[in-house]
Each structure stands twice: as structure tokens, then as C-alpha cells.
C-alpha positions, 0 to 999 in steps of 0.5 A, a space after each residue: 499500499 502506497 505508491 510514492 517513491 518508497 512504494 514504487 521502488 519497493 514494488 519494482 525491486 520485488 518484481 526484479 526478484 520475480 515476485 508477483 506484486 499488487 500495489 494500492 494507492 488512493 491516487 491513481 496518478 501515483 502509479 505513473 511512478 512505476 514506469 511502463 515496465 511494471 507488470 503487477 496489478 494497480 488498484 486505486 483505493 484505500 489500503 485499509 479497506 477490506 474490499 480494496 485488499 480483496 481486489 488486490 489479491 490479499 488472499 493469495 499474498 505472502 506478505 504486505 507492506 504499508 508504506 503510505 505517507 500516513 502513520 494511521 493509515 499504515 497501522 490500520 492497513 497492517 493490522 487488517 492484513 494481519 488480523 483479518 487476512 492472516 498475513 504473517 509477513 507484514 511491515 508498516 512504515 511509521 514516522 513516529 519512532 515511539 509509536 513504531 516501538 508499540 506496534 512492534 510489540 503487537 507483532 507488526 514489524 515497523 520501520 521508522 522513517 529515519 532509518 528507512 530504505 526500500 532494501 530494509 523493508 525488502 529483507 523483512 518481506 522476503 522469507 528468512 534467509 532469502 536476502 541477508 542484511 549484510 554480505 562481505 565483499 568476498 561473498 563468504 560471510 553474511 549477517 541475517 536478522 531472524 526472529 526466534 522461532 518457538 522451538 528455541 524459546 527457553 534454550 541457551 544461545 550457546 547451544 543454538 550457536 554450536 548446533 547451527 554453526 553460526 554466531 549471534 552478534 547481538 539480540 534485539 530484545 524489547 527495543 534494546 540491543 544486548 550481547 549474549 553471554 554463555 548463560 543467555 537464554 532465548 526469549 519470545 520476541 527476540 530478534 537474532 543478528 546471526 553471522 554465518 558462512 554463506 556455504 553453511 546458511 542452509 544448515 543454520 536455517 534448518 537448525 533454526 526451524 527444527 529446534 534444538 537437537 537433544 543430547 
């Protein structure tokens, strides 16, 4: 939702990665920003209107981004997508960092304008591991941000690192960064910043998904 500079850039970036995209905007003239090469659906209307979302194909969607110029519109649309249509990968652009933190705790990934780029939203829309936060120039090392899955809640960080062959650079917990120690335990709502080799990333994500191997 939103076909301004941010939304149009995001839509084209997703299409370049062979994803099917629908874009919603209340102003039909905004779609000109997409250029003639855009192949996705363009739907005029309010992005928090369920009928408009239905027309845009929300029931077939894997992810939803609310990147209009209004905080309220973005939050309402994000909540409708998540709560009414069951979309799990939802990102909302929020201008007010204080409000962004509140909605983050409700399970809606928010990106404050001061640190926003289309690439940041892209990484949060695509499945975990599809696009790293950072890759070194040699292509050997990558840094990924991933949420802690239920299977790992309550387990020690050192066990996860040993089994996944990755390193936790830091953890985002309740809006603050923390460095794990040998006694640290993973908690619900944690976001891990994982450092791993590119050639072992598949193994790390398999371990992340499967949960700890009991000895």
C-alpha cells in the first residue's frame, strides 16, 4: 500500500526478484511512478479497506507492506492484513519512532522513517534467509536478522550457536540491543543478528526451524 517513491521502488525491486506484486494507492496518478515496465496489478483505493485488499489479491499474498505517507493509515492497513487476512509477513512504515516501538510489540514489524530504505523493508518481506542484511565483499560471510522461532524459546544461545554453526552478534530484545553471554537464554520476541558462512546458511536455517537437537 502506497505508491510514492518508497512504494514504487519497493514494488519494482520485488518484481526484479520475480515476485508477483499488487500495489494500492488512493491516487491513481501515483502509479505513473512505476514506469511502463511494471507488470503487477494497480488498484486505486484505500489500503485498509477490506474490499480494496480483496481486489488486490490479499488472499493469495505472502506478505504486505504499508508504506503510505500516513502513520494511521499504515497501522490500520497492517493490522487488517494481519488480523483479518492472516498475513504473517507484514511491515508498516511509521514516522513516529515511539509509536513504532508499540506496534512492534503487537507483532507488526515497523520501520521508522529515519532509518528507512526500500532494501530494509525488502529483507523483512522476503522469507528468512532470502536476502541477508549484510554480505562481505568476498561473498563468504553474511549477517541475517531473524526472529526466534517457538522451538528455541527457553534454550541457551550457546547451544544454538554450536548446533547451527553460526554466531549471534547481538539480540534485539524489547527495543534494546544486548550481547549474549554463555548463560543467555532465548526469549519470545527476540530478534537474532546471526553471522554465518554463506556455504553453511542452509544448515543454520534448518537448525533454526527444527529446534534444538537433544543430547
